[in-house]
C-alpha positions as CSV (number, residue, x, y, z in Angstrom):
1,X,33.6,23.1,37.4
2,X,30.6,22.4,39.6
3,X,28.3,23.5,36.8
4,X,30.0,21.0,34.4
5,X,29.6,18.2,36.8
6,X,25.9,19.0,37.2
7,X,25.4,18.9,33.4
8,X,27.2,15.5,33.0
9,X,24.8,12.6,32.8
10,X,26.0,9.0,33.2
11,X,24.6,6.4,30.8
12,X,21.7,4.4,32.1
13,X,23.2,1.1,33.2
14,X,21.7,-2.4,33.8
15,X,19.7,-2.7,37.0
16,X,20.6,-6.1,38.2
17,X,21.4,-8.9,35.7
18,X,18.2,-8.9,33.6
19,X,17.0,-5.4,32.7
20,X,13.5,-5.2,31.5
21,X,13.5,-1.5,30.3
22,X,14.2,-1.2,26.6
23,X,16.5,1.8,27.1
24,X,18.6,0.1,29.8
25,X,19.5,-2.7,27.4
26,X,22.5,-0.6,26.1
27,X,24.6,-3.7,25.4
28,X,21.9,-5.3,23.2
29,X,21.4,-2.0,21.4
30,X,25.1,-1.9,20.4
31,X,25.7,-5.3,18.7
32,X,28.9,-4.2,17.1
33,X,30.5,-3.5,20.5
34,X,28.9,-6.3,22.6
35,X,29.0,-9.3,20.3
36,X,29.3,-11.8,23.3
37,X,26.1,-10.4,24.9
38,X,24.2,-10.6,21.6
39,X,25.2,-14.2,21.1
40,X,24.1,-15.2,24.6
41,X,20.7,-13.5,24.1
42,X,20.2,-15.3,20.8
43,X,21.3,-18.7,22.2
44,X,18.6,-18.3,24.8
45,X,16.0,-18.1,22.0
46,X,15.4,-14.4,22.4
47,X,15.8,-11.5,20.0
48,X,18.3,-8.8,21.2
49,X,16.7,-5.4,21.7
50,X,17.0,-3.2,18.6
51,X,17.8,-6.2,16.4
52,X,15.9,-8.5,14.0
53,X,16.8,-12.1,13.3
54,X,16.0,-12.9,9.7
55,X,13.7,-15.8,9.1
56,X,14.0,-18.7,6.6
57,X,17.2,-17.4,5.1
58,X,18.3,-20.8,3.7
59,X,14.9,-21.6,2.2
60,X,14.7,-18.2,0.6
61,X,18.2,-18.4,-1.0
62,X,17.7,-22.0,-2.1
63,X,14.6,-20.9,-4.0
64,X,15.8,-17.5,-5.4
65,X,19.0,-19.1,-6.8
66,X,20.7,-15.7,-7.0
67,X,23.5,-15.4,-9.6
68,X,26.2,-12.7,-9.8
69,X,25.2,-9.9,-12.2
70,X,21.5,-10.2,-11.5
71,X,19.1,-7.4,-10.5
72,X,17.0,-8.0,-7.4
73,X,14.4,-6.3,-5.1
74,X,14.0,-6.6,-1.4
75,X,10.5,-5.0,-1.0
76,X,10.8,-4.9,2.8
77,X,14.3,-3.9,3.9
78,X,13.8,-3.9,7.7
79,X,17.0,-4.7,9.6
80,X,18.7,-5.7,6.3
81,X,19.4,-9.3,7.2
82,X,17.9,-10.8,4.1
83,X,19.3,-8.0,1.9
84,X,22.8,-8.7,3.3
85,X,22.6,-12.4,2.4
86,X,21.3,-11.7,-1.1
87,X,24.1,-9.2,-1.7
88,X,26.6,-11.9,-0.7
89,X,25.2,-14.0,-3.5
90,X,25.8,-11.3,-6.0
91,X,29.6,-11.4,-5.3
92,X,29.9,-7.6,-6.1
93,X,28.3,-8.0,-9.5
94,X,24.7,-6.9,-10.1
95,X,22.4,-4.7,-8.0
96,X,19.7,-4.8,-5.3
97,X,17.0,-2.3,-4.7
98,X,15.5,-2.2,-1.2
99,X,12.4,-0.5,0.0
100,X,11.1,0.6,3.4
101,X,8.5,3.0,4.6
102,X,10.0,3.4,8.1
103,X,12.3,6.5,7.9
104,X,13.8,5.7,11.4
105,X,14.9,2.1,10.9
106,X,15.7,2.6,7.2
107,X,18.6,5.0,7.9
108,X,20.0,2.8,10.6
109,X,20.0,-0.1,8.2
110,X,21.6,2.0,5.4
111,X,24.5,2.8,7.8
112,X,24.8,-0.8,9.0
113,X,25.0,-2.2,5.4
114,X,27.4,0.6,4.3
115,X,29.8,-0.5,7.1
116,X,29.7,-4.0,5.6
117,X,30.8,-2.5,2.3
118,X,27.4,-2.4,0.6
119,X,27.3,1.1,-0.9
120,X,25.3,2.7,-3.6
121,X,27.3,1.0,-6.4
122,X,25.5,-2.3,-5.5
123,X,22.6,-1.3,-3.3
124,X,19.9,1.4,-3.7
125,X,17.7,2.0,-0.7
126,X,14.5,3.9,-1.3
127,X,11.9,5.2,1.2
128,X,8.9,3.7,-0.6
129,X,5.9,1.5,0.1
130,X,6.2,-1.8,-1.7
131,X,2.8,-1.1,-3.3
132,X,4.9,1.2,-5.6
133,X,7.2,-1.5,-7.1
134,X,6.0,-0.4,-10.5
135,X,7.6,3.0,-10.0
136,X,10.9,1.3,-8.9
137,X,10.9,-1.0,-11.9
138,X,10.5,2.1,-14.2
139,X,13.8,3.4,-12.8
140,X,15.6,0.1,-12.3
141,X,14.3,-2.2,-15.0
142,X,12.8,-5.7,-14.5
143,X,14.0,-7.9,-11.6
144,X,15.4,-11.4,-11.6
145,X,14.3,-11.9,-8.0
146,X,12.0,-10.3,-5.5
147,X,11.6,-10.9,-1.8
148,X,8.8,-9.5,0.4
149,X,9.0,-10.3,4.2
150,X,5.6,-9.1,5.4
151,X,6.4,-9.3,9.1
152,X,6.9,-6.3,11.4
153,X,10.6,-6.1,12.4
154,X,11.6,-6.8,15.9
155,X,13.2,-3.4,16.2
156,X,9.7,-1.9,15.8
157,X,8.0,-4.4,18.1
158,X,10.5,-4.0,21.0
159,X,10.7,-0.2,21.0
160,X,8.0,1.0,23.3
161,X,8.0,4.4,21.7
162,X,6.5,2.8,18.5
163,X,3.5,1.3,20.4
164,X,3.5,-2.0,18.6
165,X,3.5,-4.2,21.7
166,X,0.9,-4.6,24.5
167,X,3.6,-5.8,26.8
168,X,5.3,-2.4,27.5
169,X,3.8,1.0,28.1
170,X,4.0,3.5,25.2
171,X,2.0,5.7,22.9
172,X,-0.7,3.7,21.0
173,X,0.8,4.5,17.5
174,X,1.4,1.3,15.4
175,X,2.3,3.2,12.2
176,X,5.2,1.8,10.2
177,X,5.9,5.4,9.1
178,X,5.2,7.6,12.1
179,X,5.4,10.7,9.9
180,X,2.3,9.8,7.9
181,X,-1.3,8.9,8.5
182,X,-3.2,8.6,11.8
183,X,-2.1,6.6,14.8
184,X,-4.0,3.7,16.3
185,X,-5.1,6.0,19.1
186,X,-6.7,8.4,16.6
187,X,-8.4,5.6,14.8
188,X,-10.1,4.4,18.0
189,X,-11.5,8.0,18.3
190,X,-12.9,7.8,14.8
191,X,-14.4,4.4,14.4
192,X,-17.9,3.3,15.3
193,X,-18.5,0.2,17.4
194,X,-19.7,-1.7,14.4
195,X,-16.6,-0.7,12.3
196,X,-14.3,-1.7,15.1
197,X,-15.9,-5.1,15.6
198,X,-15.6,-5.7,11.8
199,X,-12.0,-4.7,11.9
200,X,-11.2,-7.1,14.7
201,X,-12.9,-10.0,12.9
202,X,-11.6,-9.3,9.4
203,X,-8.0,-8.4,10.3
204,X,-7.4,-10.8,13.2
205,X,-10.3,-13.4,13.5
206,X,-10.8,-12.1,17.1
207,X,-13.5,-14.2,18.9
208,X,-14.2,-11.5,21.4
209,X,-14.6,-8.8,18.8
210,X,-18.0,-7.7,20.0
211,X,-17.0,-7.5,23.7
212,X,-13.8,-5.6,22.9
213,X,-15.5,-3.1,20.5
214,X,-18.2,-2.5,23.1
215,X,-15.7,-1.9,25.9
216,X,-13.7,0.6,23.8
217,X,-16.8,2.5,23.0
218,X,-17.8,2.6,26.6
219,X,-14.5,4.2,27.5
220,X,-14.9,6.7,24.7
221,X,-18.4,7.7,26.0
222,X,-16.9,8.3,29.4
223,X,-14.4,10.7,27.8
224,X,-11.5,8.3,28.5
225,X,-9.1,8.5,25.5
226,X,-7.2,5.3,24.9
227,X,-3.9,6.8,24.0
228,X,-1.4,4.2,25.3
229,X,-0.7,0.5,24.9
230,X,-1.4,-0.3,28.5
231,X,-4.7,1.6,28.5
232,X,-5.8,-0.6,25.5
233,X,-4.7,-3.7,27.3
234,X,-6.7,-2.6,30.4
235,X,-9.8,-2.2,28.3
236,X,-9.3,-5.7,26.8
237,X,-8.9,-7.1,30.3
238,X,-12.2,-5.5,31.3
239,X,-13.9,-6.8,28.2
240,X,-12.9,-10.4,28.9
241,X,-13.8,-10.2,32.7
242,X,-16.4,-13.0,32.2
243,X,-14.0,-15.5,30.8
244,X,-13.4,-18.2,33.5
245,X,-10.5,-17.3,35.7
246,X,-8.4,-20.3,34.8
247,X,-8.5,-19.3,31.1
248,X,-8.6,-15.5,31.4
249,X,-4.8,-14.8,31.4
250,X,-4.2,-16.7,28.2
251,X,-7.4,-15.3,26.6
252,X,-6.3,-11.7,27.4
253,X,-2.8,-12.4,26.0
254,X,-4.2,-13.8,22.7
255,X,-6.9,-11.0,22.4
256,X,-4.2,-8.3,23.0
257,X,-2.1,-9.9,20.2
258,X,-5.0,-10.0,17.8
259,X,-6.3,-6.5,18.6
260,X,-2.9,-4.9,18.2
261,X,-2.5,-6.8,14.9
262,X,-5.9,-5.7,13.7
263,X,-5.2,-2.1,14.5
264,X,-1.7,-2.2,12.9
265,X,-3.1,-3.7,9.7
266,X,-5.8,-1.0,9.6
267,X,-3.6,2.1,10.2
268,X,-1.0,0.9,7.7
269,X,-3.6,-0.2,5.1
270,X,-1.7,-3.5,5.0
271,X,-4.2,-5.6,3.0
272,X,-4.7,-2.9,0.4
273,X,-0.9,-2.4,0.1
274,X,-0.4,-6.2,-0.3
275,X,-3.1,-6.5,-2.9
276,X,-1.5,-3.7,-5.0
277,X,1.9,-5.3,-4.6
278,X,0.6,-8.7,-5.8
279,X,-1.2,-7.2,-8.7
280,X,2.0,-5.4,-9.9
281,X,4.5,-8.1,-9.1
282,X,4.3,-10.0,-12.4
283,X,5.0,-6.8,-14.4
284,X,8.2,-6.1,-12.5
285,X,9.6,-9.6,-12.9
286,X,11.9,-10.5,-15.8
287,X,11.1,-13.7,-17.7
288,X,11.9,-16.6,-15.4
289,X,12.1,-14.1,-12.5
290,X,11.5,-15.6,-9.0
291,X,9.4,-14.1,-6.2
292,X,9.3,-15.3,-2.6
293,X,6.9,-13.9,0.0
294,X,6.9,-14.5,3.8
295,X,3.5,-14.1,5.6
296,X,2.8,-14.1,9.3
297,X,-1.0,-14.5,9.6
298,X,-3.8,-16.1,7.8
299,X,-5.2,-13.0,6.2
300,X,-1.9,-12.2,4.4
301,X,-1.4,-15.9,3.4
302,X,-4.9,-16.1,1.9
303,X,-4.2,-13.1,-0.3
304,X,-0.9,-14.4,-1.5
305,X,-2.3,-17.9,-2.2
306,X,-5.2,-16.5,-4.1
307,X,-3.1,-14.2,-6.3
308,X,-0.5,-16.9,-7.1
309,X,-3.3,-19.4,-8.0
310,X,-5.2,-17.1,-10.3
311,X,-2.1,-15.8,-12.1
312,X,-0.8,-19.3,-12.5
313,X,-4.1,-20.4,-14.1
314,X,-3.8,-17.4,-16.4
315,X,-0.4,-18.5,-17.5
316,X,1.4,-15.5,-16.1
317,X,3.3,-17.6,-13.6
318,X,5.1,-20.6,-14.9
319,X,5.1,-22.3,-11.6
320,X,4.0,-21.6,-8.0
321,X,4.5,-23.3,-4.6
322,X,2.0,-26.2,-4.3
323,X,2.4,-26.3,-0.6
324,X,3.3,-23.6,1.9
325,X,6.9,-23.8,3.2
326,X,7.4,-23.4,7.0
327,X,10.6,-22.8,9.0
328,X,12.3,-25.8,10.6
329,X,11.6,-26.9,14.2
330,X,15.2,-25.9,15.0
331,X,14.8,-22.4,13.6
332,X,11.6,-22.0,15.6
333,X,13.4,-23.1,18.8
334,X,16.2,-20.6,18.2
335,X,13.8,-17.8,17.1
336,X,10.2,-18.2,18.5
337,X,9.1,-15.3,16.3
338,X,9.5,-17.6,13.3
339,X,6.7,-19.9,14.4
340,X,3.8,-18.3,12.4
341,X,5.9,-17.8,9.2
342,X,4.7,-19.2,5.9
343,X,6.6,-18.9,2.6
344,X,5.1,-19.0,-0.8
345,X,6.9,-18.6,-4.1
346,X,6.2,-18.0,-7.9
347,X,8.2,-18.1,-11.1
348,X,7.3,-15.7,-14.0
349,X,6.5,-17.4,-17.3
């Protein structure tokens, strides 16, 4: 009996009323069980731990004009919020294919959507990079509508084990699929100072690229491996030590955001993947098929804008968005992570 009592472990509970540790937020991590808690967190303008609030749902559905019986593709499944809304529009007639490279979150989302009644008869989920949409179309046929939400999901950002955020300590990983490729920590071991500086400028327009790249290399020469998120933040703080004290805190915050973004884009080859997707997109769309893309930083938006413009001039797209569409002020108030979102769309000729 005594041995059994020693083996029993109580669940980690909230410390006080506002737990900061991701794993202590057990109520937020169980939305089906603690709906009231989830609602309170959302009403405060926050995203509950382990969840993702879909962005610009109304604008996307208004443009896609989904009809029952159509075939669609969600190129970036994530938490499944957009997928769920698009499936509703089909009214149990038609089919949606959904792709994700993240094996961890993909299976959670599959189970979540299955509970809502969206099984394989109407939804096919594939662990594929959206650069491979041509392979999916070979199996499925051409699509009446395609959605690509290029943002990293909140579930990935908030989980310290994934290393996406400078705010919490965790391994400096940043891979969307942690089973493939090299981590951000490994990349910092491989790159030269010049390459790192170029990466920070190209992927994130980082104004302190030279200082940060130099500081990273100095740590490396000392034999100090930057293997955690807080270690990288510490290096960035050192690199910006000459910024006036009044401005330093905000400068460090912004540089951390940009540096983590630049590394994430690099380790996941995000620009190369997006270019491949944009090149193949017209060929997977049916005549009159509609495509909507959500971007979250200027580099992505430039690539989408350029592709849509060129293919529109070539007569491949019948129509494209003349102006970028942004989320409403009300949505940005409810979900601050929506603020940087831009939506562009195209219709196949």
